[in-house]
C-alpha positions as CSV (number, residue, x, y, z in Angstrom):
1,X,-13.9,-2.5,-10.2
2,X,-10.9,-2.0,-8.4
3,X,-11.5,-4.0,-5.4
4,X,-14.0,-7.3,-4.7
5,X,-12.9,-8.6,-1.5
6,X,-15.4,-10.5,0.9
7,X,-13.0,-12.6,3.6
8,X,-13.1,-14.0,6.5
9,X,-10.3,-15.8,9.2
10,X,-10.6,-16.4,12.9
11,X,-7.8,-15.6,14.6
12,X,-8.4,-17.1,17.9
13,X,-11.8,-17.1,19.6
14,X,-11.9,-13.9,16.9
15,X,-13.9,-14.0,13.9
16,X,-12.2,-11.1,10.6
17,X,-14.8,-11.1,7.9
18,X,-14.9,-7.6,5.2
19,X,-17.5,-7.5,2.8
20,X,-16.7,-4.2,0.2
21,X,-15.6,-2.9,-3.3
22,X,-14.3,0.1,-4.7
23,X,-13.9,1.6,-7.7
24,X,-10.9,4.0,-9.2
25,X,-9.2,5.7,-6.9
26,X,-8.8,5.3,-2.7
27,X,-11.0,2.8,-0.7
28,X,-10.7,3.9,2.7
29,X,-11.0,0.9,5.3
30,X,-12.7,2.6,8.4
31,X,-12.3,0.9,11.9
32,X,-11.8,1.5,15.1
33,X,-8.2,0.4,16.4
34,X,-8.8,-3.4,16.7
35,X,-11.4,-4.2,14.4
36,X,-9.1,-6.3,12.5
37,X,-8.0,-4.0,9.9
38,X,-4.5,-5.2,9.0
39,X,-5.1,-8.7,8.8
40,X,-7.8,-7.6,6.1
41,X,-4.8,-6.0,4.8
42,X,-2.8,-9.2,4.7
43,X,-5.4,-11.1,3.5
44,X,-5.1,-9.5,0.3
45,X,-1.6,-8.9,-0.2
46,X,-1.2,-12.8,0.4
47,X,0.5,-12.8,4.2
48,X,-2.8,-14.2,5.6
49,X,-4.6,-16.9,4.2
50,X,-8.7,-16.3,4.9
51,X,-10.9,-19.5,6.5
52,X,-13.0,-18.3,3.0
53,X,-14.3,-16.3,0.1
54,X,-12.6,-14.5,-2.7
55,X,-10.1,-11.8,-2.7
56,X,-10.4,-9.7,-6.5
57,X,-8.4,-6.6,-7.1
58,X,-8.9,-5.2,-11.2
59,X,-10.6,-8.2,-11.8
60,X,-8.1,-10.5,-11.1
61,X,-8.5,-13.3,-8.7
62,X,-6.0,-12.9,-6.4
63,X,-8.1,-15.8,-3.9
64,X,-10.8,-18.0,-3.8
65,X,-11.4,-20.6,-1.6
66,X,-14.3,-22.2,-3.6
67,X,-12.1,-22.6,-6.6
68,X,-8.6,-23.7,-4.7
69,X,-6.9,-20.3,-5.8
70,X,-4.3,-18.9,-3.5
71,X,-2.0,-16.3,-5.6
72,X,1.1,-16.5,-3.9
73,X,2.4,-12.9,-2.0
74,X,5.2,-12.6,-4.0
75,X,3.2,-12.6,-7.5
76,X,0.0,-10.5,-6.4
77,X,2.5,-7.2,-7.3
78,X,1.2,-5.8,-4.2
79,X,2.8,-2.3,-2.8
80,X,2.4,-2.4,0.7
81,X,3.7,0.0,3.0
82,X,3.5,-0.8,6.9
83,X,2.9,1.1,9.7
84,X,6.6,1.3,10.4
85,X,8.5,2.3,7.2
86,X,10.6,-1.0,7.8
87,X,13.8,1.2,5.8
88,X,16.8,-0.8,5.0
89,X,18.9,0.8,7.9
90,X,22.3,0.1,6.4
91,X,20.7,1.9,2.9
92,X,20.7,5.6,2.0
93,X,17.4,6.8,1.0
94,X,18.6,6.5,-2.9
95,X,19.6,3.1,-2.5
96,X,16.2,2.2,-0.4
97,X,14.1,3.2,-3.4
98,X,15.7,1.1,-5.7
99,X,15.5,-2.2,-4.2
100,X,12.1,-1.5,-4.8
101,X,12.6,-1.1,-8.7
102,X,15.1,-4.3,-7.8
103,X,11.7,-6.4,-7.4
104,X,9.6,-5.4,-10.4
105,X,8.5,-8.3,-12.3
106,X,10.0,-8.6,-15.4
107,X,6.4,-8.9,-17.6
108,X,6.1,-5.8,-16.3
109,X,9.1,-4.8,-17.3
110,X,8.1,-5.6,-21.2
111,X,4.6,-4.3,-20.7
112,X,5.8,-0.6,-19.1
113,X,8.8,1.1,-19.8
114,X,11.2,0.1,-16.8
115,X,9.4,0.1,-14.0
116,X,12.5,0.4,-11.9
117,X,14.8,2.5,-14.6
118,X,16.0,6.0,-13.9
119,X,13.4,7.4,-15.6
120,X,10.4,6.0,-13.3
121,X,13.6,6.9,-10.7
122,X,13.2,10.1,-11.5
123,X,9.4,10.9,-11.4
124,X,8.9,9.2,-8.3
125,X,11.4,11.9,-6.8
126,X,9.6,14.5,-8.0
127,X,6.4,13.1,-6.9
128,X,7.2,12.8,-3.6
129,X,9.9,15.6,-3.2
130,X,12.8,12.8,-2.2
131,X,15.4,15.0,-3.9
132,X,17.2,16.3,-0.8
133,X,16.7,13.0,0.9
134,X,18.9,10.7,-1.6
135,X,22.1,10.4,0.5
136,X,20.8,10.4,3.7
137,X,20.2,7.8,6.2
138,X,17.1,6.3,7.1
139,X,18.2,7.4,11.1
140,X,18.1,10.6,10.4
141,X,14.3,10.5,8.3
142,X,11.8,12.3,10.1
143,X,8.5,9.9,10.6
144,X,6.7,11.6,7.5
145,X,10.0,11.7,5.5
146,X,10.5,8.0,6.1
147,X,7.1,7.6,5.2
148,X,7.1,9.9,1.6
149,X,10.7,7.5,0.3
150,X,8.7,4.2,1.7
151,X,5.9,5.0,-0.4
152,X,8.2,5.9,-3.4
153,X,10.1,1.8,-2.6
154,X,6.6,0.8,-3.1
155,X,5.8,2.3,-6.7
156,X,8.9,1.4,-7.7
157,X,8.8,-2.5,-7.3
158,X,6.2,-1.9,-10.3
159,X,3.2,-2.5,-8.5
160,X,-0.4,-3.5,-9.3
161,X,-2.0,-2.2,-6.6
162,X,-1.4,-0.2,-3.3
163,X,-1.7,-1.6,0.5
164,X,-1.3,1.7,2.7
165,X,-1.2,0.7,6.8
166,X,-2.4,3.2,8.7
167,X,-0.3,5.8,6.5
168,X,-0.4,8.4,9.6
169,X,-0.2,6.6,12.6
170,X,1.7,8.2,14.9
171,X,2.9,11.7,12.8
172,X,2.2,15.6,14.8
173,X,0.0,17.8,12.8
174,X,2.8,19.3,10.9
175,X,3.9,15.6,9.9
176,X,0.9,14.4,9.3
177,X,-0.3,16.8,6.4
178,X,3.0,16.0,4.5
179,X,2.0,12.7,4.8
180,X,-1.5,13.3,3.9
181,X,-0.6,15.4,1.1
182,X,1.6,13.1,-0.7
183,X,-0.9,10.2,-0.3
184,X,-3.6,13.1,-2.6
185,X,-0.9,13.2,-5.2
186,X,-0.2,9.9,-5.4
187,X,-3.9,9.0,-5.6
188,X,-4.9,11.5,-8.0
189,X,-1.7,11.5,-10.3
190,X,-0.3,7.7,-10.2
191,X,-4.0,6.6,-10.2
192,X,-3.1,2.7,-9.4
193,X,-6.0,1.6,-7.1
194,X,-5.5,2.1,-3.1
195,X,-6.6,0.2,-0.4
196,X,-5.9,2.9,3.3
197,X,-7.5,1.4,6.8
198,X,-7.4,4.1,9.4
199,X,-9.0,4.2,13.4
200,X,-9.4,8.2,12.1
201,X,-12.7,9.2,10.5
202,X,-11.6,13.0,9.1
203,X,-8.4,10.5,7.6
204,X,-11.4,8.2,5.6
205,X,-13.2,11.2,4.5
206,X,-10.2,13.0,3.4
207,X,-7.9,10.5,1.5
208,X,-10.7,7.9,0.4
209,X,-12.7,7.7,-3.0
210,X,-15.7,5.5,-1.3
211,X,-15.1,5.4,2.6
212,X,-15.7,1.3,4.3
213,X,-17.0,1.4,7.9
214,X,-15.8,-2.1,8.7
């Protein structure tokens, strides 16, 4: 089982809770805007501590309130693609990608041949169709292009799983189709556990191996 999540967190007067499990492929959390989907993603990533419950990914316990387990975010190996791509504006695309490679853990580098190395970078560039973008500055990229780069940087960080927060938000129809096709390719070829949040039912149906309605 890829995801086994049962968590709750009070933020102000609102309690956000989620309970779901997901197998291989992409698990999509579907709910209206403002329902707390991003907060759930942040709790899985370790950026927000739940008040109770547990988070397990791929059989590894990342958080368990009862057992007092709370793995720090930097050790959870989550490849997080935020709603905004958050690329470094002072680095060209290739340098942004290589930053992800430098974040790969030594343990992962030992287990799998140089995840941040030249071969891994070449594979990600091919998979995400990034070759024409490598020498560009982030400010010159379209929304869809920037998201592709953000996904590439996350993949090159040597993640154990991917988190995508509204990856198609604010894109026009053409760019949405481009980004959706890339996410499907990552889902089918990279085969990392993926947790995606969206408020769009068509996106949920198309991208999700399983869909969980919050």
